[in-house]
C-alpha positions as CSV (number, residue, x, y, z in Angstrom):
1,M,86.4,115.9,-10.6
2,S,87.7,118.3,-13.9
3,D,84.9,119.3,-16.2
4,G,87.7,122.0,-17.8
5,R,86.9,124.7,-15.3
6,F,90.2,124.6,-13.9
7,I,92.1,127.9,-13.9
8,D,95.4,128.2,-13.6
9,V,96.3,131.5,-12.8
10,H,100.0,132.0,-13.2
11,C,102.3,130.6,-15.9
12,G,105.3,131.6,-17.8
13,W,104.9,131.6,-21.9
14,G,108.4,131.0,-23.2
15,S,110.6,128.0,-24.5
16,V,113.1,126.5,-21.2
17,A,114.5,123.1,-21.4
18,A,112.1,121.1,-20.0
19,A,109.3,122.4,-22.0
20,P,110.9,124.2,-25.5
21,N,107.7,124.1,-26.9
22,W,106.4,126.6,-23.9
23,K,106.2,129.3,-26.7
24,D,103.9,127.7,-29.1
25,I,100.1,128.8,-27.7
26,P,98.4,125.7,-28.9
27,E,100.8,123.5,-27.5
28,I,100.0,125.1,-24.2
29,Q,96.1,124.6,-24.7
30,R,97.0,121.0,-25.3
31,V,99.0,120.6,-22.0
32,M,96.3,122.3,-20.3
33,A,93.2,120.4,-21.9
34,K,95.3,117.2,-21.0
35,R,95.2,118.4,-17.4
36,G,91.8,119.5,-17.1
37,I,92.7,122.8,-17.0
38,G,90.1,125.2,-19.2
39,T,91.8,128.7,-18.2
40,V,95.3,129.4,-18.0
41,C,96.9,133.2,-17.6
42,I,100.0,133.7,-18.7
43,S,103.2,136.3,-18.3
44,S,106.0,136.4,-20.9
45,L,109.5,134.6,-20.1
46,L,110.9,137.6,-22.2
47,A,109.2,140.2,-19.9
48,R,110.4,139.1,-16.9
49,K,113.8,138.8,-17.9
50,Y,115.1,140.4,-20.6
51,D,112.9,143.0,-22.2
52,T,110.1,144.0,-20.8
53,V,108.0,145.9,-23.1
54,E,109.0,143.8,-26.0
55,G,107.5,140.9,-24.0
56,N,104.5,142.3,-22.8
57,R,103.7,143.3,-26.4
58,A,103.9,139.8,-27.7
59,V,102.0,138.1,-24.7
60,S,99.3,141.0,-25.5
61,D,99.0,140.2,-29.1
62,A,99.3,136.7,-28.7
63,V,96.2,136.4,-26.4
64,K,94.0,139.0,-27.9
65,A,94.6,136.6,-31.0
66,E,94.0,133.6,-29.7
67,T,91.3,131.3,-30.6
68,P,90.5,128.4,-27.9
69,I,91.8,124.9,-28.4
70,G,90.6,121.5,-26.9
71,G,88.1,124.2,-24.5
72,V,90.8,126.2,-23.3
73,N,91.1,129.7,-22.9
74,V,94.6,132.0,-22.7
75,L,94.8,135.2,-20.7
76,G,97.8,137.2,-20.2
77,W,99.4,139.5,-17.4
78,I,101.5,142.2,-18.3
79,A,105.0,142.6,-16.3
80,L,106.2,146.0,-14.5
81,H,109.7,146.9,-13.9
82,P,110.6,150.7,-12.6
83,G,113.5,151.0,-15.2
84,R,110.4,151.2,-18.2
85,A,108.1,153.0,-15.8
86,N,107.3,155.8,-18.8
87,D,106.7,152.8,-21.4
88,L,104.9,150.6,-19.0
89,S,102.5,153.4,-18.6
90,E,101.5,153.8,-22.1
91,Q,101.6,150.0,-22.5
92,M,99.6,149.7,-19.6
93,K,97.0,152.2,-21.3
94,R,96.6,150.0,-24.6
95,S,96.7,147.0,-23.1
96,L,94.5,146.7,-20.2
97,Y,91.3,147.7,-21.0
98,H,90.9,144.8,-23.1
99,P,89.4,141.6,-21.3
100,R,91.9,139.2,-21.9
101,L,94.3,141.1,-20.2
102,V,93.7,140.1,-16.8
103,G,96.1,142.4,-14.5
104,A,99.8,143.1,-13.8
105,A,102.6,141.2,-12.6
106,L,105.8,142.2,-10.7
107,Y,108.7,140.1,-10.8
108,P,112.1,140.1,-9.0
109,D,114.4,142.6,-10.5
110,P,116.5,140.2,-13.3
111,L,119.8,141.4,-12.4
112,T,119.9,141.5,-8.9
113,N,117.4,138.6,-8.4
114,Q,116.1,141.1,-5.2
115,P,112.1,141.4,-5.1
116,L,111.1,145.1,-5.9
117,S,110.0,147.4,-2.8
118,V,107.2,149.7,-2.6
119,A,109.5,152.0,-3.2
120,D,110.6,150.9,-6.5
121,V,107.0,150.4,-8.0
122,R,105.1,153.3,-6.4
123,E,105.0,155.3,-9.3
124,L,104.2,152.3,-11.5
125,L,101.2,150.9,-9.5
126,N,99.9,154.7,-8.9
127,A,99.2,154.3,-12.5
128,F,98.6,151.0,-12.7
129,R,95.6,151.0,-10.0
130,R,93.1,152.9,-12.3
131,F,92.4,149.8,-14.8
132,T,91.0,148.0,-10.9
133,K,92.4,144.7,-12.2
134,P,94.5,142.4,-9.9
135,L,98.2,142.6,-9.5
136,L,99.7,139.7,-9.0
137,I,103.7,139.3,-7.2
138,E,106.2,136.6,-7.2
139,T,107.1,135.6,-4.3
140,R,109.5,133.2,-4.2
141,D,110.8,133.0,-0.7
142,A,110.1,134.9,2.7
143,R,112.1,138.0,1.9
144,A,109.8,138.6,-1.4
145,M,106.6,138.0,1.0
146,A,107.7,140.6,3.4
147,Q,108.0,143.1,0.4
148,C,104.8,141.9,-1.0
149,I,102.7,142.6,2.4
150,R,104.7,145.9,2.5
151,I,102.7,146.7,-0.9
152,A,99.7,145.5,0.0
153,E,99.5,147.9,3.2
154,E,100.1,150.7,0.9
155,F,98.1,149.8,-1.8
156,A,95.3,148.8,0.3
157,N,92.4,148.7,-2.6
158,L,94.0,146.8,-5.0
159,K,93.4,142.7,-5.2
160,M,96.5,140.9,-5.0
161,I,97.8,137.8,-5.5
162,A,101.1,136.7,-4.2
163,S,102.2,133.9,-5.8
164,G,104.3,131.3,-5.1
165,M,103.2,131.0,-1.4
166,G,107.0,131.8,-0.5
167,G,108.9,128.7,-2.0
168,E,110.4,126.8,0.7
169,E,109.8,129.3,3.4
170,W,106.0,129.0,2.8
171,R,105.5,128.8,6.4
172,E,106.9,131.9,7.5
173,S,105.5,133.3,4.5
174,L,102.0,132.2,5.0
175,S,102.2,133.6,9.0
176,M,102.5,136.7,7.1
177,V,99.5,137.1,5.2
178,T,96.3,136.6,7.3
179,R,96.0,140.3,8.5
180,H,95.8,141.9,4.6
181,P,92.0,141.4,3.5
182,N,93.1,142.5,-0.3
183,L,95.6,139.8,-0.3
184,N,95.1,136.2,-2.2
185,I,97.4,133.4,-2.2
186,D,98.4,130.7,-5.0
187,I,99.5,127.4,-4.5
188,S,102.7,127.2,-6.8
189,G,106.4,127.2,-5.2
190,A,107.1,124.1,-3.7
191,L,105.3,120.9,-4.0
192,I,104.5,120.2,-0.4
193,P,101.1,119.5,0.3
194,E,101.0,120.5,4.1
195,K,101.3,123.8,2.9
196,I,97.6,124.0,1.6
197,N,96.1,122.5,4.5
198,Y,98.4,125.1,6.8
199,A,97.2,128.1,4.4
200,I,93.3,127.2,5.0
201,D,94.0,126.7,8.4
202,I,95.8,129.9,9.3
203,M,93.8,131.9,6.7
204,H,90.3,131.2,8.0
205,G,89.0,129.3,4.6
206,S,90.0,128.6,1.3
207,R,88.6,131.9,-0.3
208,K,91.5,133.3,-1.2
209,I,93.5,130.7,-2.1
210,L,93.8,129.8,-5.8
211,F,95.4,127.0,-7.8
212,A,98.3,127.7,-10.3
213,S,101.3,125.6,-11.6
214,G,104.0,128.2,-12.4
215,A,104.5,126.5,-15.3
216,P,106.7,126.0,-17.7
217,H,109.0,125.1,-14.7
218,T,106.9,123.0,-13.0
219,D,104.0,120.4,-14.7
220,P,100.8,121.5,-13.3
221,A,100.2,117.8,-13.4
222,A,102.4,117.8,-10.5
223,V,100.6,120.7,-8.7
224,L,96.9,118.8,-9.0
225,G,98.7,116.0,-7.8
226,M,99.8,117.9,-4.6
227,L,96.3,119.5,-4.3
228,N,94.9,115.9,-4.6
229,E,97.4,114.7,-1.5
230,A,95.7,117.3,0.5
231,G,92.8,115.2,1.0
232,L,90.5,118.7,1.0
233,S,86.7,118.9,1.0
234,T,84.8,119.1,-2.4
235,D,84.2,122.6,-1.4
236,D,87.5,123.3,-1.0
237,S,89.1,121.7,-3.8
238,T,86.5,123.9,-5.9
239,R,87.2,127.1,-4.4
240,I,90.9,126.7,-5.0
241,L,91.0,125.4,-8.8
242,Y,88.4,127.6,-10.4
243,R,85.7,129.3,-8.1
244,N,87.9,131.9,-6.5
245,A,89.8,133.0,-9.3
246,E,86.5,133.5,-11.4
247,K,85.3,135.8,-8.7
248,L,88.7,137.6,-8.3
249,L,89.5,137.7,-12.2
250,H,85.9,138.5,-13.3
251,L,85.9,135.3,-15.5
252,D,82.5,133.8,-14.4
253,G,83.6,130.3,-15.7
254,G,85.7,131.3,-19.1
255,A,87.1,134.0,-20.6
256,P,85.5,137.0,-21.1
257,E,83.9,138.4,-24.3
258,I,85.5,141.1,-26.2
259,T,82.9,143.5,-27.7
260,A,83.5,145.5,-31.1
261,S,84.6,148.6,-29.6
262,Q,87.3,146.4,-27.3
263,Q,88.8,144.8,-30.6
264,A,89.1,148.3,-31.9
265,F,92.6,148.6,-29.5
266,G,95.3,147.8,-31.9
267,P,98.9,146.3,-31.2
268,D,101.2,147.7,-28.8
269,E,104.0,150.2,-30.2
270,P,107.1,148.7,-31.6
271,A,109.3,148.4,-28.1
272,T,112.6,150.8,-27.5
273,P,115.5,148.4,-26.7
274,N,115.4,146.9,-23.2
275,Y,116.8,149.4,-20.2
276,L,118.4,145.8,-19.1
277,I,120.3,144.3,-22.0
278,G,120.2,146.9,-24.8
279,N,119.5,145.0,-28.5
280,V,121.3,141.4,-27.2
281,T,119.1,138.5,-28.2
282,P,118.2,136.2,-24.9
283,P,120.3,134.0,-24.9
284,A,119.3,130.1,-25.7
285,P,117.5,128.2,-22.5
286,V,120.1,126.2,-20.5
287,P,119.0,122.9,-19.4
288,E,118.5,122.9,-15.4
289,T,120.6,120.4,-13.5
290,T,120.0,118.5,-10.5
291,D,123.4,117.0,-9.3
292,G,124.9,117.5,-12.7
293,K,121.9,115.5,-14.5
294,R,119.5,117.2,-16.9
295,K,116.1,116.8,-15.7
296,D,113.4,115.5,-17.8
297,S,111.0,117.0,-20.1
298,W,107.7,117.0,-19.5
299,G,106.6,119.9,-21.3
300,P,104.6,119.7,-25.0
301,S,107.6,118.0,-26.9
302,A,107.6,115.3,-24.4
303,L,103.1,114.6,-25.2
């Protein structure tokens, strides 16, 4: 069914043990093209865990300079964290008017691994909502989904994506989303085909469900396989794979054109030391293990 229109709304950007070349945009494009994905939206793994401002600067510069390879467009998310509210408010002004930056994303606190609450992010989201772009919130479990719901209730005019569907707690998490018209979900997280059918049933259709892989931690091919195993109608499948994302992200089937005036926005200012680790260099990726054994690589280096 793929004609290169599939849209992966949430991937990381940076090296991990299973995909050591995931820091290279051309390699990401090559991998995505092989899987029929024509647009991918990335956020910096550095920004999520170590240095929010510097990671955002890097992803912003990368997607602004990106040239489609294999027909794959790469767009970006700006990660937000309350510990850098002042720096991020300025960074949003410099980045989010550009059409290749699709919105902002919230992740669990990297020190505590706890989901951010509405009180934590209220100041940042009051600054962010002027850009009228979507907010993505990573929801690894039901507790994270509950915090996402509270944010969706307070910021009812913001379009949001709950990314990860609550992980293994998808059934409990999906039961929370039905009464919030501004909240969309993506199908990343646990590789369980049943959850997609359950989501369509409980949400009364597929119009608010999006495709996301969560790469590089999960091979996009595995998530596409899960979607295929769900046995959906062609209409539901195309909605999830690209039509809903085209509408939500204003993509109209591809990356937006950049006008001359928008190209005038320069790179972000150099980042100050990260509030989490000062000037500490992020550690090298540690191989993921299962029962003491390293997981097989699937990423660009393995293709």
